[in-house]
C-alpha positions as CSV (number, residue, x, y, z in Angstrom):
1,X,18.6,34.6,-45.9
2,X,16.8,35.2,-49.3
3,X,14.3,38.6,-49.0
4,X,11.7,36.4,-50.9
5,X,9.3,34.8,-48.4
6,X,7.1,32.9,-50.9
7,X,8.1,32.0,-54.8
8,X,5.0,30.5,-56.7
9,X,6.1,29.2,-60.2
10,X,3.7,27.8,-63.0
11,X,1.0,26.5,-60.0
12,X,-2.0,24.5,-61.4
13,X,-4.7,23.0,-59.8
14,X,-7.1,20.7,-61.8
15,X,-10.1,19.0,-60.5
16,X,-12.4,16.0,-62.4
17,X,-16.0,16.5,-62.5
18,X,-18.2,14.2,-63.5
19,X,-21.5,14.7,-65.0
20,X,-24.1,12.1,-64.7
21,X,-25.8,11.0,-68.0
22,X,-29.3,10.3,-66.3
23,X,-31.4,12.0,-63.3
24,X,-31.8,10.4,-60.2
25,X,-32.9,6.7,-60.3
26,X,-34.3,4.3,-57.8
27,X,-32.7,1.2,-56.2
28,X,-34.9,-0.8,-58.6
29,X,-33.2,1.0,-61.6
30,X,-29.6,1.0,-60.4
31,X,-30.0,-3.0,-59.8
32,X,-31.0,-3.6,-63.3
33,X,-28.7,-0.9,-64.5
34,X,-25.7,-3.1,-62.8
35,X,-26.8,-6.4,-64.4
36,X,-26.8,-4.9,-67.8
37,X,-23.6,-3.4,-67.4
38,X,-21.5,-5.8,-68.7
39,X,-23.3,-6.2,-71.9
40,X,-23.7,-2.3,-72.0
41,X,-21.2,0.0,-74.7
42,X,-20.4,2.1,-72.1
43,X,-23.7,4.7,-73.1
44,X,-24.5,5.3,-69.4
45,X,-21.0,6.1,-68.1
46,X,-20.7,9.0,-66.7
47,X,-18.8,12.0,-68.6
48,X,-15.9,13.4,-66.8
49,X,-14.6,17.1,-67.4
50,X,-11.3,18.2,-66.6
51,X,-11.7,21.7,-64.3
52,X,-8.7,24.0,-64.1
53,X,-9.2,25.9,-60.6
54,X,-5.5,27.4,-61.0
55,X,-3.7,27.5,-63.9
56,X,0.0,29.0,-64.6
57,X,0.3,31.0,-61.9
58,X,3.4,32.7,-61.0
59,X,4.5,35.5,-58.5
60,X,7.0,36.3,-55.6
61,X,6.4,37.9,-52.4
62,X,9.1,39.4,-50.6
63,X,9.7,39.1,-46.9
64,X,7.6,42.1,-45.0
65,X,5.3,42.7,-48.0
66,X,1.4,42.6,-47.4
67,X,-0.1,40.9,-50.7
68,X,-3.8,41.5,-51.4
69,X,-5.1,39.1,-53.4
70,X,-8.8,39.9,-54.9
71,X,-10.9,38.4,-57.6
72,X,-14.3,37.5,-58.0
73,X,-16.2,34.5,-56.5
74,X,-14.6,31.5,-58.2
75,X,-11.7,32.6,-59.1
76,X,-9.4,30.6,-57.5
77,X,-8.1,32.7,-54.2
78,X,-9.0,30.2,-51.5
79,X,-7.6,27.6,-54.0
80,X,-4.2,29.4,-53.9
81,X,-4.3,29.9,-50.2
82,X,-4.7,26.0,-49.5
83,X,-2.0,25.5,-51.9
84,X,0.3,27.8,-50.3
85,X,-0.9,26.5,-46.4
86,X,0.0,22.9,-47.4
87,X,-3.7,22.0,-47.5
88,X,-3.8,21.3,-50.7
89,X,-1.4,19.6,-53.4
90,X,-1.1,21.5,-56.5
91,X,-1.1,19.4,-60.1
92,X,1.7,21.2,-61.7
93,X,4.0,23.6,-60.4
94,X,5.2,24.6,-57.3
95,X,5.3,27.3,-54.5
96,X,8.4,27.5,-51.9
97,X,7.8,29.0,-48.7
98,X,10.8,30.3,-46.4
99,X,9.4,30.3,-43.0
100,X,6.5,29.4,-40.4
101,X,3.3,29.5,-41.7
102,X,0.3,30.3,-40.1
103,X,-3.0,30.0,-41.9
104,X,-6.8,31.5,-41.3
105,X,-8.9,29.9,-43.8
106,X,-11.9,28.8,-42.6
107,X,-13.7,28.9,-39.2
108,X,-12.0,26.2,-37.1
109,X,-9.4,25.0,-39.7
110,X,-6.9,23.0,-37.7
111,X,-8.9,22.9,-34.6
112,X,-10.1,19.5,-32.9
113,X,-13.9,20.0,-32.2
114,X,-13.7,17.3,-29.2
115,X,-10.5,19.1,-27.5
116,X,-11.2,22.5,-25.2
117,X,-10.0,25.9,-26.4
118,X,-7.0,25.7,-24.1
119,X,-6.2,22.5,-25.8
120,X,-6.4,23.7,-29.0
121,X,-4.2,26.7,-28.7
122,X,-1.1,24.3,-27.4
123,X,-2.4,22.1,-30.4
124,X,-1.8,24.6,-33.4
125,X,0.9,25.8,-31.4
126,X,2.9,22.4,-31.6
127,X,2.0,22.4,-35.4
128,X,3.3,25.3,-35.9
129,X,6.7,23.7,-34.5
130,X,6.5,25.8,-31.4
131,X,7.7,24.7,-27.8
132,X,5.1,24.4,-25.1
133,X,7.4,27.3,-23.4
134,X,7.1,29.9,-26.4
135,X,3.1,28.8,-26.2
136,X,2.5,29.4,-22.6
137,X,4.3,32.9,-22.9
138,X,1.9,34.2,-25.8
139,X,-1.2,32.2,-24.0
140,X,-2.9,35.3,-21.8
141,X,-2.4,37.3,-24.5
142,X,-4.4,35.2,-27.3
143,X,-7.1,34.4,-24.7
144,X,-7.6,38.1,-23.9
145,X,-7.3,39.0,-27.5
146,X,-10.0,35.8,-28.5
147,X,-12.2,37.0,-25.8
148,X,-13.1,33.5,-24.5
149,X,-12.0,33.1,-21.2
150,X,-15.1,32.0,-19.8
151,X,-15.2,29.1,-22.2
152,X,-11.4,28.0,-22.1
153,X,-12.2,24.7,-21.3
154,X,-15.1,24.0,-23.1
155,X,-14.8,21.8,-26.4
156,X,-14.7,23.9,-29.3
157,X,-17.4,21.9,-30.8
158,X,-19.7,23.6,-28.6
159,X,-18.5,27.2,-29.8
160,X,-20.6,29.5,-31.9
161,X,-19.2,30.6,-35.2
162,X,-17.9,33.9,-33.6
163,X,-15.8,31.9,-30.6
164,X,-14.5,29.9,-33.2
165,X,-13.4,32.7,-35.2
166,X,-11.8,35.0,-32.5
167,X,-10.0,31.9,-30.9
168,X,-8.7,30.8,-34.6
169,X,-7.2,34.4,-35.4
170,X,-5.8,34.8,-32.1
171,X,-3.9,31.7,-32.4
172,X,-2.9,32.5,-36.1
173,X,-1.8,36.1,-35.2
174,X,-0.1,35.6,-32.0
175,X,2.1,32.4,-32.6
176,X,4.1,34.4,-34.8
177,X,4.7,32.8,-37.9
178,X,6.6,34.4,-40.6
179,X,4.3,34.1,-43.1
180,X,0.5,34.8,-42.2
181,X,-2.3,33.9,-44.6
182,X,-5.9,35.3,-44.0
183,X,-9.0,34.0,-45.9
184,X,-12.3,36.6,-46.3
185,X,-13.1,34.3,-43.1
186,X,-13.0,37.6,-41.2
187,X,-16.4,38.6,-43.0
188,X,-17.7,35.9,-40.6
189,X,-17.3,38.4,-37.5
190,X,-18.6,41.6,-36.5
191,X,-17.7,44.8,-37.2
192,X,-15.7,45.6,-33.6
193,X,-13.9,42.0,-34.3
194,X,-13.2,42.7,-37.8
195,X,-11.5,46.2,-37.3
196,X,-9.7,44.4,-34.2
197,X,-8.1,41.6,-36.8
198,X,-7.2,44.3,-39.3
199,X,-5.4,46.1,-36.2
200,X,-3.5,42.9,-35.5
201,X,-2.7,42.1,-39.1
202,X,-1.4,46.1,-39.5
203,X,0.5,45.5,-36.2
204,X,2.1,42.3,-37.6
205,X,2.9,43.6,-41.3
206,X,4.6,46.7,-39.6
207,X,6.8,43.9,-37.6
208,X,8.3,42.4,-40.5
209,X,6.4,39.6,-41.1
210,X,4.3,38.7,-44.6
211,X,1.1,38.9,-45.3
212,X,-1.4,37.4,-47.7
213,X,-4.9,38.9,-47.1
214,X,-7.8,37.8,-49.2
215,X,-11.0,40.2,-49.2
216,X,-13.7,41.9,-51.1
217,X,-13.3,44.7,-48.8
218,X,-11.2,47.1,-50.9
219,X,-10.6,49.8,-47.9
220,X,-8.8,47.1,-45.8
221,X,-6.7,46.0,-48.8
222,X,-6.0,49.7,-49.8
223,X,-4.9,50.2,-46.1
224,X,-3.3,47.2,-45.2
225,X,-1.6,46.0,-48.1
226,X,1.5,47.3,-50.2
227,X,0.6,45.3,-53.5
228,X,-1.9,43.4,-55.3
229,X,-2.5,40.4,-57.4
230,X,-6.1,40.3,-59.1
231,X,-7.0,36.5,-60.2
232,X,-9.7,35.9,-62.5
233,X,-10.9,32.2,-63.6
234,X,-7.9,31.1,-62.1
235,X,-5.2,32.8,-63.9
236,X,-3.6,36.1,-62.5
237,X,-4.5,38.8,-64.9
238,X,-2.6,41.7,-63.0
239,X,0.1,42.1,-60.5
240,X,1.2,45.6,-59.3
241,X,0.1,48.3,-56.4
242,X,-2.4,47.7,-54.3
243,X,-4.3,50.7,-55.6
244,X,-3.5,49.6,-59.4
245,X,-4.6,46.1,-58.1
246,X,-8.0,48.0,-57.3
247,X,-8.6,49.4,-59.9
248,X,-8.1,46.4,-62.1
249,X,-10.5,44.4,-60.3
250,X,-13.2,47.1,-60.7
251,X,-12.7,47.4,-64.5
252,X,-14.4,44.8,-66.6
253,X,-15.6,44.2,-70.0
254,X,-19.1,45.2,-71.3
255,X,-20.6,43.1,-69.7
256,X,-21.5,45.6,-67.1
257,X,-23.8,47.4,-69.6
258,X,-27.6,47.0,-69.2
259,X,-29.7,46.7,-72.4
260,X,-33.1,48.4,-72.5
261,X,-33.8,47.9,-76.1
262,X,-37.0,45.4,-75.5
263,X,-37.3,46.1,-72.0
264,X,-41.3,45.6,-71.7
265,X,-42.3,48.3,-69.0
266,X,-41.2,51.3,-70.7
267,X,-43.6,54.7,-70.6
268,X,-43.6,57.5,-72.7
269,X,-44.2,59.1,-76.4
270,X,-40.8,57.5,-78.1
271,X,-39.2,60.5,-79.6
272,X,-35.9,59.4,-77.3
273,X,-35.5,55.9,-76.0
274,X,-33.0,55.3,-73.9
275,X,-31.2,52.0,-74.8
276,X,-28.6,50.9,-72.9
277,X,-27.3,52.0,-69.4
278,X,-23.2,51.6,-68.4
279,X,-20.8,52.8,-65.9
280,X,-17.4,54.1,-66.5
281,X,-14.5,55.4,-64.3
282,X,-13.0,59.0,-65.3
283,X,-10.7,57.1,-67.9
284,X,-13.7,55.8,-69.6
285,X,-13.2,52.1,-68.7
286,X,-16.3,50.0,-68.0
287,X,-16.7,49.4,-64.6
288,X,-18.8,45.9,-63.3
289,X,-19.1,47.2,-59.4
290,X,-18.0,50.7,-57.7
291,X,-16.1,51.3,-54.7
292,X,-17.5,53.5,-52.4
293,X,-15.8,57.0,-52.5
294,X,-15.0,56.4,-56.7
295,X,-16.1,59.1,-59.1
296,X,-17.7,57.6,-61.9
297,X,-20.1,58.5,-65.0
298,X,-23.4,56.8,-65.6
299,X,-23.9,57.0,-69.3
300,X,-27.7,56.5,-70.2
301,X,-27.3,55.8,-74.3
302,X,-29.7,57.4,-76.4
303,X,-31.6,56.9,-79.9
304,X,-34.1,59.5,-81.3
305,X,-37.3,58.1,-83.4
306,X,-36.8,60.9,-86.4
307,X,-33.3,61.6,-86.7
308,X,-32.6,64.1,-83.9
309,X,-34.8,65.9,-81.4
310,X,-35.5,69.8,-80.2
311,X,-36.6,70.9,-77.3
312,X,-35.3,73.3,-75.1
313,X,-37.5,72.4,-71.7
314,X,-36.2,68.4,-71.8
315,X,-35.0,67.4,-68.4
316,X,-33.5,64.0,-67.5
317,X,-33.6,62.7,-64.1
318,X,-31.7,59.7,-62.3
319,X,-33.2,58.4,-59.2
320,X,-31.3,56.0,-56.8
321,X,-33.0,53.8,-54.9
322,X,-32.8,50.6,-52.3
323,X,-33.9,47.4,-53.2
324,X,-36.7,47.9,-51.6
325,X,-37.9,50.9,-53.5
326,X,-36.6,53.6,-50.9
327,X,-35.7,56.8,-52.5
328,X,-32.0,57.6,-51.8
329,X,-31.4,60.7,-54.3
330,X,-32.7,62.2,-57.2
331,X,-30.7,64.3,-59.4
332,X,-31.4,66.0,-63.0
333,X,-29.9,68.4,-65.4
334,X,-32.0,71.2,-64.2
335,X,-30.5,71.0,-60.7
336,X,-27.3,72.4,-62.2
337,X,-29.0,74.9,-65.1
338,X,-27.6,72.4,-67.6
339,X,-29.6,72.3,-70.6
340,X,-29.9,70.0,-73.3
341,X,-32.0,71.3,-76.3
342,X,-30.7,69.5,-79.3
343,X,-29.8,66.3,-79.7
344,X,-28.2,64.3,-82.7
345,X,-29.4,61.0,-83.7
346,X,-27.8,59.0,-80.9
347,X,-25.5,59.4,-78.2
348,X,-25.6,59.8,-74.3
349,X,-26.9,61.5,-71.6
350,X,-23.9,61.3,-68.9
351,X,-24.5,61.8,-65.2
352,X,-21.1,62.2,-63.2
353,X,-21.4,61.2,-59.4
354,X,-18.2,62.7,-57.7
355,X,-16.9,60.4,-54.7
356,X,-20.1,58.2,-54.4
357,X,-21.3,58.3,-50.8
358,X,-22.8,55.0,-50.4
359,X,-22.1,52.2,-48.2
360,X,-21.7,48.5,-50.0
361,X,-24.9,47.2,-51.1
362,X,-26.9,46.9,-54.8
363,X,-29.0,49.8,-55.7
364,X,-31.8,50.2,-58.4
365,X,-31.6,53.4,-61.2
366,X,-34.8,54.9,-62.4
367,X,-34.4,57.3,-65.1
368,X,-36.9,59.7,-66.9
369,X,-36.8,62.1,-69.9
370,X,-39.4,64.6,-69.4
371,X,-40.6,67.8,-71.1
372,X,-40.1,69.8,-67.8
373,X,-42.7,68.2,-65.5
374,X,-45.8,67.7,-68.2
375,X,-45.3,64.2,-69.9
376,X,-42.9,61.7,-70.3
377,X,-40.7,60.9,-73.5
378,X,-39.0,57.9,-71.8
379,X,-39.3,56.2,-68.6
380,X,-38.1,53.3,-66.9
381,X,-38.6,52.1,-63.4
382,X,-35.8,50.0,-61.7
383,X,-33.9,50.0,-65.0
384,X,-30.7,48.9,-63.9
385,X,-28.5,47.9,-60.9
386,X,-25.6,49.6,-59.4
387,X,-23.3,47.2,-57.1
388,X,-21.3,49.0,-54.7
389,X,-18.5,47.8,-52.4
390,X,-16.8,48.9,-49.9
391,X,-13.5,51.8,-50.7
392,X,-11.5,53.8,-48.7
393,X,-14.0,56.5,-48.7
394,X,-12.4,58.6,-45.6
395,X,-8.9,57.4,-46.6
396,X,-8.2,56.2,-43.0
397,X,-9.2,52.4,-43.8
398,X,-12.2,52.3,-41.8
399,X,-16.0,52.4,-43.1
400,X,-19.0,52.0,-41.2
401,X,-21.0,49.1,-41.7
402,X,-24.1,49.6,-43.8
403,X,-26.5,48.4,-41.3
404,X,-26.3,51.9,-39.7
405,X,-27.5,53.7,-42.9
406,X,-26.5,53.7,-46.9
407,X,-25.1,57.2,-46.8
408,X,-21.4,58.4,-46.3
409,X,-21.0,61.9,-45.2
410,X,-18.0,64.2,-45.4
411,X,-17.1,65.7,-42.0
412,X,-14.3,67.2,-39.6
413,X,-13.9,66.5,-36.4
414,X,-12.5,69.1,-33.7
415,X,-12.4,70.3,-30.1
416,X,-12.9,74.0,-29.3
417,X,-11.9,74.1,-25.7
418,X,-12.6,78.1,-25.8
419,X,-16.5,77.7,-25.2
420,X,-18.5,77.8,-22.1
421,X,-20.6,74.8,-20.6
422,X,-24.3,76.3,-20.5
423,X,-27.0,74.6,-18.7
424,X,-29.7,73.1,-20.6
């Protein structure tokens, strides 16, 4: 048997997008246009455009590999998985899959809403080519995993999205397909369910089956996957280890920088002005988003009005806040006893944040350049935003939900069985 589980060559998928030449019209206007159509020269005809959701995609996946497919929204990830799951036909190219495929792409994909949970389990198993005896052998395990025993004989159209999700994943994972395809749909479930699903996928992968995993959770991709590809605008822009793919995903062009030259709410005397803010990794590559636990450099690009500036009491501060203006932490050069008395005509203040201890969210950056604590040279409130995504902060693949607080704290656990219990 070939060791290749999936082979994709020159795959492409296009759609025809129609652009109407006019806005909404009344019924009377539509009837008038219909009468005039035989005599018109096509000026009112809608304009069509070909959009390529995927173009020239080629890669191989070996048996037993866990491939992470990452990219920004609209990159073509879901379209690729639908083609591999035989839901959508490609426009060009082909994808060969060797083995039975189990897919979990959308909540309830493959379920018949009028059938009960019990009936849908047997229906999905039959679609996967399994015998009734094989399905019955796994039935109890599927129901226990999905935790829907009470509603097993209820039509699934009455299920909540969470119940749908649990049952759909349980069926896809326990029917033992050779290839398991899982989209970002896991984000629908609660934290406990997501942990349970990731554990099951890890078990599936260790069993030698092939997994294609799409997620924006970089901690899960880092720990679950053995390889990764990055999609951008329908093309594969990187293929390599999962760690390299995550780094490539986080790095982007200069779109991440925030220009402040024309900012309307600047305060200060203006001898020195911050004209831009950007985030970089330790190699100097610009970052669009930052993974929790990643070490970053925040660049505050400055220009001096008089060709340079000197003041030994100068202090540069960075304040990080939530989007509701709750302060998280303040840092400035005086805390580390670093001084910048001489500034050249232009340059950058750089703040290195080691192992960024924040959960996934969008945060606001406020900066101030002051003479000690007396007067502002330059200050802008909420000058830039920092987007943080899940990262493998603890090296375990797990990260607390952001709802429990914004900070990640390094700590160690151990048991001391030498102490005596004291009554309080």
